[in-house]
Z-matrix of the N, CA and C atoms (Angstrom, degrees):
N
C 1 1.462
C 2 1.518 1 110.93
N 3 1.337 2 116.71 1 18.72
C 4 1.456 3 119.89 2 179.73
C 5 1.525 4 111.40 3 -73.79
N 6 1.325 5 116.37 4 -17.86
C 7 1.458 6 120.15 5 -178.10
C 8 1.526 7 111.76 6 -68.48
N 9 1.332 8 117.66 7 -19.46
C 10 1.466 9 119.97 8 -176.70
C 11 1.516 10 110.78 9 -68.88
N 12 1.328 11 117.23 10 -11.25
C 13 1.466 12 120.49 11 -177.41
C 14 1.529 13 111.29 12 -86.91
N 15 1.343 14 116.94 13 0.90
C 16 1.464 15 120.20 14 -178.55
C 17 1.527 16 110.16 15 -60.25
N 18 1.320 17 116.91 16 -43.62
C 19 1.466 18 121.58 17 -178.71
C 20 1.521 19 110.21 18 -136.17
N 21 1.328 20 117.56 19 149.78
C 22 1.464 21 120.93 20 179.18
C 23 1.526 22 112.03 21 -61.48
N 24 1.331 23 116.59 22 -33.30
C 25 1.462 24 119.89 23 179.89
C 26 1.524 25 111.36 24 -62.97
N 27 1.341 26 116.57 25 -34.51
C 28 1.461 27 120.19 26 -179.73
C 29 1.518 28 110.08 27 -63.82
N 30 1.319 29 116.53 28 -37.91
C 31 1.463 30 120.59 29 -179.83
C 32 1.520 31 110.02 30 -62.91
N 33 1.321 32 115.46 31 -42.43
C 34 1.463 33 120.11 32 -179.91
C 35 1.524 34 109.91 33 -62.46
N 36 1.327 35 116.55 34 -46.79
C 37 1.457 36 120.72 35 -178.90
C 38 1.522 37 110.56 36 -62.91
N 39 1.325 38 116.18 37 -41.05
C 40 1.458 39 120.07 38 -179.78
C 41 1.525 40 109.63 39 -65.16
N 42 1.315 41 115.79 40 -34.84
C 43 1.459 42 120.21 41 -179.75
C 44 1.524 43 110.20 42 -65.84
N 45 1.320 44 115.70 43 -34.85
C 46 1.466 45 120.22 44 178.46
C 47 1.526 46 110.41 45 -77.21
N 48 1.335 47 115.45 46 -1.30
C 49 1.470 48 121.17 47 179.51
C 50 1.522 49 111.24 48 63.12
N 51 1.318 50 116.38 49 32.01
C 52 1.459 51 121.04 50 178.15
C 53 1.521 52 107.64 51 -106.07
N 54 1.315 53 115.89 52 88.22
C 55 1.475 54 120.30 53 -174.59
C 56 1.522 55 111.79 54 -64.21
N 57 1.311 56 115.89 55 -39.08
C 58 1.468 57 118.46 56 -178.98
C 59 1.518 58 110.70 57 -61.04
N 60 1.327 59 115.92 58 -46.78
C 61 1.461 60 119.66 59 -177.74
C 62 1.523 61 110.72 60 -66.77
N 63 1.322 62 116.19 61 -42.21
C 64 1.470 63 119.12 62 -179.40
C 65 1.523 64 109.40 63 -64.56
N 66 1.327 65 116.41 64 -35.24
C 67 1.473 66 119.47 65 178.71
C 68 1.518 67 110.26 66 -64.73
N 69 1.318 68 116.41 67 -41.86
C 70 1.464 69 119.94 68 179.56
C 71 1.525 70 110.14 69 -64.25
N 72 1.330 71 116.12 70 -38.36
C 73 1.465 72 120.05 71 178.80
C 74 1.516 73 110.00 72 -65.16
N 75 1.330 74 116.56 73 -39.71
C 76 1.467 75 120.62 74 179.80
C 77 1.526 76 109.47 75 -63.92
N 78 1.324 77 115.89 76 -44.41
C 79 1.469 78 119.97 77 179.55
C 80 1.524 79 109.95 78 -62.08
N 81 1.326 80 115.95 79 -43.33
C 82 1.472 81 120.04 80 178.75
C 83 1.516 82 110.03 81 -60.87
N 84 1.328 83 115.09 82 -42.27
C 85 1.460 84 120.53 83 -178.08
C 86 1.528 85 110.20 84 -65.05
N 87 1.320 86 116.35 85 -46.94
C 88 1.465 87 120.51 86 -178.83
C 89 1.527 88 109.38 87 -61.07
N 90 1.324 89 116.09 88 -40.75
C 91 1.468 90 119.78 89 -178.86
C 92 1.523 91 110.65 90 -63.32
N 93 1.323 92 116.86 91 -45.31
C 94 1.472 93 119.82 92 -179.66
C 95 1.519 94 110.24 93 -67.26
N 96 1.341 95 116.10 94 -34.61
C 97 1.465 96 119.71 95 178.70
C 98 1.526 97 109.98 96 -66.73
N 99 1.325 98 116.73 97 -42.11
C 100 1.465 99 120.53 98 178.98
C 101 1.529 100 110.01 99 -65.15
N 102 1.325 101 116.60 100 -38.69
C 103 1.463 102 120.53 101 -179.78
C 104 1.529 103 109.98 102 -65.58
N 105 1.312 104 116.55 103 -34.56
C 106 1.463 105 120.45 104 -179.27
C 107 1.528 106 110.83 105 -72.01
N 108 1.330 107 115.90 106 -27.12
C 109 1.466 108 119.64 107 -179.05
C 110 1.525 109 110.97 108 -74.81
N 111 1.335 110 116.96 109 -28.96
C 112 1.465 111 119.51 110 -176.69
C 113 1.515 112 112.01 111 -73.12
């Protein structure tokens, strides 16, 4: 569950125990991070 630390929003979602939402936030975060690397 270390991946939830990627973005602050993921922590909030994880705190609400909403795995689906936190997963979507993680995916969004990873996508924006990858876009920033290019």
